[in-house]
N, C-alpha and C positions, 0 to 999 in steps of 0.2 A: 324411529328412522326421523332425522331432520334433512330435508333437503334445502339446497344451494345452488346457485348458479356456479360459484367459485369457492374454493375452500384454500386457503393460504396457509402453509404450514412455517409457521417463524414471523418474530414480530419486528426484525429488524429492519436495515434499510431497503432491501429487496423486497421484502414482505410488504411492507407499508406502502410500497410503492405500487406493487401488485394491487393491493387492495384498493388503492386510492384510484388506479386508472377503471377497475372493475364498476365502481361506485359511479364514476363519471360516465360511465356507458350504462347506467341504470341497471346493472346487474346485483344480485343479492350474494352477499359475500360474509363468510365467518372467519377470522384469523385465529390460529391457535399459536398461543405462545406460553412455555413453560419458564418460570424465573423472571428475572427481571427486564421490564419493557425498555425499549430503548435503541439495542444495538450495540454492537462493539465499538463502531466507531466513536459515538457519542460516549458510550461507559468506560471504554478500557482500551482504546484506539486512539484513532486520528487526532481527536481533540485534546483529551489528557495529554498527550505526549508532545502536542505543539505548545500547550500550555508550559510545560516542564521545560522545553527545549529552549523557549524564549527566555525564561529565568537564566539558564546554564549559557547562554550566548551572550547574555548581558553581563554576565560575571567575566566570562573570558575576554569579551570585548574591552571591559574596564581594566583587566588586570594585565592585558598583554596588547595594548594599542600599538600599531606599526605606526601611527603619525608621528612623526617629529614634533617634540614641543607639548607632547600630551602624553601624560603618563598619572592614572590613579592611585590613591594612596588609601590604604586603609579599608579595602572592601571586604563586607562580612556577608556570611552566608547563612542564614537562617533556613537550614533544609527543611525543619517540620512547617515552616509558614510558606515555604514553595508548595509543598505537597498538598496544605490547607487551602491555598489559592486554587491549586488544580481541583480539590473536590468542589469547592465553590462554581467553578466554572461547570464542571460536569453537571452540578444539581440544576445551573441556568439553563443548560442545553438539553439536558433530560426534561424539564419542566416544558421546555417548548414543544418538542416531540411530544410528550404524552397529551399534551392540550390537540395538536394536529391528529392524534390518535382518537380522541374522546370525540373529536368534531367530526370525524373521518365519515361516518355513516354506515360503518360495517360494524358486525359484533365482533367482541374479542374474548375468546374462551382461554383462561388460564389452566392450560394443559399441554401437554404434550400430545400431538397426534399421531397416529399411526395407520399405515395403509392395511386394510383387512380383505381386499378385494380391489379390482380395475377402477372402480369408481366410487369406492368408500372408505372412510377413514372412522376410526375410533377412538375418543377422547373422552376423558372423565368418565368410563361407562356408558357413552352414548354413542349411537353412530350419525354419522354425517355423510349423505351421497351428495357428491357434486354431479350435476346436470351437464355443464360444461368443460369445466377442467380444475385442476389441482395444481397449486405452484409451491414446490418444495423450496423453502427459504430458510432453512434453519441454520445457517451460518457456520461456523469452522470451530476447531479446537486446537489447542495446542499437539505439534507432532513432535514427539521425544526421540532422538536420534539412538539407534541401536548400539551403546557404547559400554562395555563392562563396567559394572560397577553404577550407572546410572540410577537404577532403582534401589540404590542404599544409600544414596547421599541427599542431603538437604538442597535443593535448588530454588530458584526465582525463575517462573516464567514470566511473559510480558503483564500478566495480571498481577503477579506477585510484586514486581517492581512498581506497578500502581499503589501496592497499597502501603509500602514501607513510610515510615514515620522517621526514621532515623539512617543518616548516609553511611554506609558501609564503608570502611577505610581503605578495601580493595576489592578489587572483583574480576572475576573470568566470565568474560560473554562468548558463548558457543556460538558463532555464525555472524555472517558479514553480508546478510541482507538488510533491506531496510529496516527491520524490527531490531536486528541485532548492532547495525550502525549508528541508529538514534539512539537507542539505550546505552550504549557504549560509552557514544559521546555526550551523552548528558551528565553520566554519574563522572566521568573524568572531569569534565567543567565544574561540576559540583567538588570537586578537589579529591575524589577517590583512585587510587592507582589501578587503572583498568589494563587488562590483558584480553585482548581478541583474537580467538582461534579459530579458524576455518579451515576445511580441508581444501575448499577451493578459495582461488582468487576473488578480489573483489571487482562485483560489476563483470560478471564473464560475459553478460549479452549486451555490451555495449564496445565502443570503440576504444583499442587501446592507448590511446589519447588521452580517453578519459581516465582509464585504470590509473595511467603514470601520474597523471596530475592529483587524483584523489589519495592515491599511495603517498605521495609527497606531501600532501597538505597533512595527512595523519601522522605523519614521521614527526612534523613541526608541532604536534599536540605534546603538550609538556606532560601529560598523565596517561598516554597511551600508549601501549605496546602491540603493535600488529604480527600477529604468527600466521602466516599464510602463504602459500597451500601448505598444511600439516594437519593432518589428520588425528583428534583425539582418540585413542584406544582404551584408556583407563582412567577411571574417576574414583577419587579414594576420599573417605572423611578422616579429616585430621584434626588434631586438638584444637588448632586455632581456624578451621573452617575446610578446604576443599584443596584437593591436590589433583592436577591433571597430566597425564603422560601421553604424550604425542607418539607417534609412530616411529619417529627417529629416536627416539629414548629420551627426549628431553622433558623436563617437567616442570610446571609452574601452579604456585600456590597464591591462595587467596582467601579473603575472609568469606566470600559469598560466590556462589556458582549462577550465573543467568545463561538460562536456555533459549536461544533464539534462532531455532533451527528451522522454523516454517510453521504451518498450519495446515489441516487437512479439513477436508468437507466433513461435517458433524450428521451423519446419515445412521448412527447407532439407535437403534430400535425403531426406525421409520417402518420396517416391514415392506421394504421397496419390492422383494421377490412377490410377495402377495398381490401388488399391483402390477407384475410385469415391467417393472423399470430395470433395466440392464445397466451394469455398472462395469467399469473397467479400471482397475489400479487404483480403487477407492472414488473414482468418479463417476457420476452419472454422465450416460454416454447421449450427448444431445448435438444440434447444430446450431447455427446462428439465430434459428428461430426458437431458439431454446426448449424445442419440443423432445422429450424422451422417447423411448421405445414404445410408451403406452403412449398413443396419441392424444389422451386428454391429461397428461401428467406433463408437467414443465419443471424446469429448474431454473433458478436465479440468484444472484450473489455468491456469496462466500461457499455455499453449499454445491456450488459448479466444481470447485477443487481450483479453477483457473486463475483468472485475473481478480484478487481479491482487494477490489478499489470501489470506493463507494460511488462516484460517478458512473460506472460500468453496472453495479448491483442497481441502480436506479433505471438504467435503460433495459437491463434485462428483466426486470420485474415487470415495467410495461409493456416490453415486447412480449411477454409470456401470456400476459391476461388477455391481451388484445387477440393475439392468435388463437387463445383458448374461446373466446367468446365468439370469435367468427369462423371457428373449425376451419381455419386454413393456415398459411403460412407468409402471410400477405407481410408481415413484419420481422425485420432482422436487426440484431445489434451490430453496430459499425463495428468491422473488424480490421479497417486500414490504418486509424491513427494509434491505437495502443499507447496512450499518455499515462506516465508514470512520472511519480517524483520522489526522492528520499530526501527528507528536511534536514538533513546535517548540514553543516557549516565548514567548506562550502557546499549549498545545497545540488542536487542532481536531478536535472529533470529532462524526460526522454519521449521521443513521439516518432510514429512511422518507424521506417528499417535503418539499419546501420549498414554501412557499405558492404560489410561481408553478407549481410541477409539479402540485399539488393541481388549481387552478384552471385547469391546461391539461386536466384529467381530466374537468373538471366536477364536480368536488366542491367543494361550499360549505364552509370552514372558519373557525375563529377562531384567531386566533395571539396568543400572551403572550411578552413579552420583557422582561428584566431586564438591566441591565448590573453585573458583577461589583462594581467598585468602589463601588455602591450597596448592597450586601447585607452583611447582618450579619458572618459568618465570615470574608468577603472582606477585608472593612474591618478586622479583628483583622490579617489577614495582610499589609495594605499592598497589596494586590493592585491593579495599576495599569490593566490593559487585561483585555478579555473582556466577551462578552456569552453570555446563554443564552436560546434560542429553544425555545416548546413551541407544537405545532399540534395541534388537535383536529378531528375531524369535527362540523359544527355539530348536525346532527340527532341524533346520538348520544353525543357527546362521547368517542368513542372516539380514543385518541391515535395519530396517523399520522405525527407526524414530531418530531424535534428537531435542533439543532444546538447545537453549544457551543464556544465559543472563549475558554479560561479555564484556570484551575487542575485540575488532575487531571481532564482532559475526557475523557481516554481511558480512565478507569475509571469516572466519572460515566455516559458514555453507556450502560453495561450495566444501569444501574437503568431507562432507557427502554428499553432493548432488551426486558428481562422482562417489562416492561408490554405493549409491541407484541406481543410474542410471543402472550402470552396475551389479546390484544385488551383491555386495560384501557382504564378511561376517567378522564376528568378527576375526576368525581366520587368514583370510589374511590380514586384518589390522597388525596382529602380526607379519607377513611376511613382512611387509614395512618398510623403513627405517624413521626414525624419527629424526628429529635433535635435538640437545641439547644444550642450553635450548632454548625452543621454546614455545608459546602458544598451538601448535598445539599436542604437544607430548601429552597432557592430553587423547588424542583419543585411545593412546595406552595404557595408563592405563586404559581407562574405556573398553575397547577392552578384555584386560587381565581380568578384572572382569567378563565381560560377559561370556566369556569362560569358569571362573571357576563355574558359577552358572549351566553351561550347562552340 
């Protein structure tokens, strides 16, 4: 039996954040990881997809310029080179990550650990006891939809798309979440004919103004066909690829099938029952202190099955470790901001509540919105699609939410994140300087609108 203050199951973002926090507090730490170190974001998620999308957006902008007098000729796509560049970037990010792990001050065991008791795990034939706590940070795996024929046809999940070297001529993408839209747009802008099918409309948890604008943007994409809401009920293999039949009897065929219907927490084989860790619908039951039903076992990152986001995983890993070491719940993951980004073009970024969510909580709010195509800086850039929404509590003017669909939404959302973190108000926004002409100054106009409604 080997004894440690903290044991961490999983070597991705949440796991390394948990281990780092424990070492900083002087704790003894062992981290278990089976397979490639580095985490989903670096290896097969955030970083490679953004590299691929950057190339795809360059191609689209060059071939479909909306600026009068500018038209590119002879744009060539070397798909294999695009993917080789992606691999090179991944190798670079991975090397940096591994360097941090190597100098982290904690032991790393190349094995998958499983609980064999409320304070003990087994890995590689050895037992490890945790004196203070264990952090489950085993990440997530692809979740396949229960569609007839799904198990009898070849398909690509997000990992599979990362590995292809030749661009397919056509593709059917199942799912309109962040992964489905990003991968679908990447393939389409690489000049594959793409059909995106979803049982739900896109962005079901955002303001209808955003949904409408994104649908119009996708309709303008030359190689994308959006089929939604329409539930796929049958998948069949054909001589040239795959056929998908939807509930209304319509059929769609393509060379490859891309499944992007979500991910689930990777809890298989962890022995959660042996540790007394309760789950519900595949998720470990926990609060914002990340503590499970076993007071010495915590969960963080994708393993929660909740917000599968890197910045959240970092926060959760640190909170889990600190609460384990202190034997209390003094630390909590912030659950008010809820920032998320989809890196399509136009990009979509959200934070806080929507108008519908605020009203459901009994909060009286005021809302201001502006279409990018009607704002100064965006007009100079010939922006065609997008909308910006700002929400404030009516009584106080405190900013409680924002949704941005448009250019640089992924960066602009941090201006609102900062305001909300410090509980800023619309009136305070009007006291701030806003440089002209910039995309950011739309917030000044929206704040002025909010104040007039109050």
